[in-house]
N, C-alpha and C positions, 0 to 999 in steps of 0.2 A: 196781106201776108197771112199765110195759113200754117198752123202747127198740126201735124199728124203724129199720134203716138204709135210707135212701132213695138214697144215693149216697156213695161213699167214695174216689173218685179224687183224688189230690193235684194241685192246681194247674190241671189241664185234663182234660176228658172223654177217657176212653180205656177200651177193654176190658181186662180183664174187669170192672173196678170200675164202669164206666159213668159215671153222673153224678158231679159233684163233691160236696162236703160237704153233707149234709142228713140230718136225723134227726127222727123222730117220737117224742115222749115222751108217754105216755098213762097216766092213772090216773083211775078213776071216770069222770066226765063231762068230763074235761079233756084236751084234745089240743093239744100245743105243737109247732110246727114249729121246730126248733132248727137254724139255718143253712139258707139256701135257695139253695144253690149251683146253678150252671147244670145243667139236666137233672133236677132233683129234683122239680119241681112235678108232672110226670106220674105219677111213682111215688107221691107223696104221695096223689094222688086214688085210687090203687088200695087205700089203707088207710083213708082217712077222706074224707068229702065236705068240700068247702070250707065249706059251710054250718055244719058241725059243728066247724070249727077254732076253738080258743079264742084263740090268740095266736101270734105269731112272735117268735123271738129271733134277732138277727143279731149274731154275735160280733165281726165287723169288716168293713170295706168292700172287701176283696179280692173280685173277681167270683166266684171259685170258692166263695164263702160267701154271696153275696147276690144274684146276677144274676136269679134267678127271682122276686124280689119284684115285678118289672115285670109278669110274667104274672098274679101274684096281684092286683095293682092293677087290671088290665084286667077280670078276672073280678068282683072285688068292686065296682068302680065302675060298670061298664056291664052286667054280667050279673046280679049279685045286688042292685045298688043299695044296698050296705051302707055305713054311715057309722060312724066311730069305732072301726074294728077296731084292737086294740092291737098295736103292734110295739115291742120293746125293743131298743135298740142304743146304740152309743157316741155321745157328743155330736157334733152336726153331720152325722151320717150322713143324716138326712132331706133336708137342703139339698144335700149333695154328690150323693147318688143322684138327687135331684129334678131335677138339671140335664138329665137325659135325657127328662124329661117336662115340660120348661119350668117346673119348680117346681110343676106342676099336679097334685099329689096330691089336690087338692080336700079334701073332708071324709072321704075314704075311710079314712085311717089316723089313729090317735091315737098319736103317737110318744112313747115314754118313754125318757128318758136313763138309761143305766147307767154306773156307774163302779166303782172299786175297793172301795167301801164299800156298794154297793147291795144291798138285800135287798127282796124283794117276794113276794107270793103271787098266783098265777094259778090261780083255781079251786081244785082239790084238790092243787096242787103248789106247794111253796115253792121259790123261786129265790134263789141268792146268786151274786155275781160276783167275779172276781179278775183283775187286770191281769196279762197274761202277758208273756213275753219275745219280742215280735213286733211289728213295725211294720206298718201304723198301729195306733193304740190297739186292743188286742184283749183280749177278756175270756173267761176260762174260766167255766164254768157248773156250779154244784152244784144238782141237783134233788132234792128230798126229798118223801117221801110215806109215811105209815104206818111211820115209823121206818127206812125204807130210803133209801140215799144213792147217787145217780149223779153222777159227776164227769166232765165233758167238758172236755178240755184246750183245745179250739179249736186254733189254731196257736200254737206256742211253741218257743223254744229252751230249753236246759238251765238257764238262769238263773232259771226259774220251775219249781216242781214242784207236784204235787197235794197235798203237805203244807200248802199255803196254806189248804186247807179243813179241815185236821185229818186224823188218821189213821182208817183203818178203813172207807173207802168200800166199799159192797157191789159196785159195778162202776165201773171207770174206762174211759172211752172216750178213748183217747189217739192223737194224731197220731204217726206213725212213718214220716216221709217217706223216710228214707234208711237205708242199711245201714252198719255199722261197718267199712267196707272202705277208708276213706281218700278216698272219692269225694264225700263231703258237702261242698257249697260253703260259703263263709263267709257264711252267712245263717241267722238263728235259726229252725231247725226241729230236730226230734229224729230220731235213729236209732231203730230198733226196740229196740236194746240200751238206749239211754238211757230209752226209754219203760218198758221192763221194770224197770230199776233204780229209777226214780222211783216206780213203782207198788209195788214191793216195799218200799222204804223208808217209804212211806206206809201200809204194812200193808193194802193193798187186797185184797179177797177174790177178785176176778176182773178180768181185763184184756182189753179188746178193742182191737186195733190197727186204725187207719184212716188215711186221707190218705196212702197210699203213692204214691210217684212212679210214674207210668205206665212200664211196662217193667221195673220192679224185680223181682227174683227174690222172689216172694211166699213161697215155701217157706223161703227163707233168712231172710226177715224174721220168719216165725213161729218158726224155730229160734233166731234170735238173741234175740228177745223172750222166748221161753219160758225159755231158759237164764238170762237176766238176771232174770226175774221169779221164777224158782224153781219154776214149774209151767206147764202148758200154757196158752198164750194163745189167744184166739179171733181169727180174722181177719174183719174186717168185709166184708160182701158185700151188694149190693142185696137188700132184702126180708128180710134176717136179722132175726129178732125175739128179743130176750133179755129174760127176766123179771129185774128188778133185785131 
């Protein structure tokens, strides 16, 4: 199983992280676009053609995690004339996002509701979801294939941890929006140190930090995350590919 970062900027597009949250998870003949934040669709098409995309997972309805679903809709509906393409997301997200297309998704998408107890299989990859500490309803994702486990925290505060999926994930992709310097606002996101602590306590094998606030000292985030995790962490960057 491979994870490719399409974008990793927290909350809005900015260099050097470029687009917002978006990741491609592949195994065998299966390609899942996990979060489609603004700016990620172009990068996605550099790694897989839209015709070969298997499904989309949207963890929550904040634009930096879902805005490029509109571009996908245009291509699927008017370019490829595809129907029933599967999208997994929280209850009500299809209607909420559909307001910008007058509810006119047509038959292009087949929306599947996820919740805290959801499990499913998409092609060669098993998926499991867990409600995180972040409004609106937000779901972390565990992807499994051939005995390997990837955990993506989505957006969360410290009241949820990767332990929710059990210990020993091969790779944790964790948001790390802020630094532990006292500047973190009273809103449920993680610092790089909190991401490191949570991954260490869950006995994760490797940790990738993503969703850093634009302008944040990235070297400091890596240093804080690595110290808390107990070994060197990886910093997400567009087009970075990690084998799980």
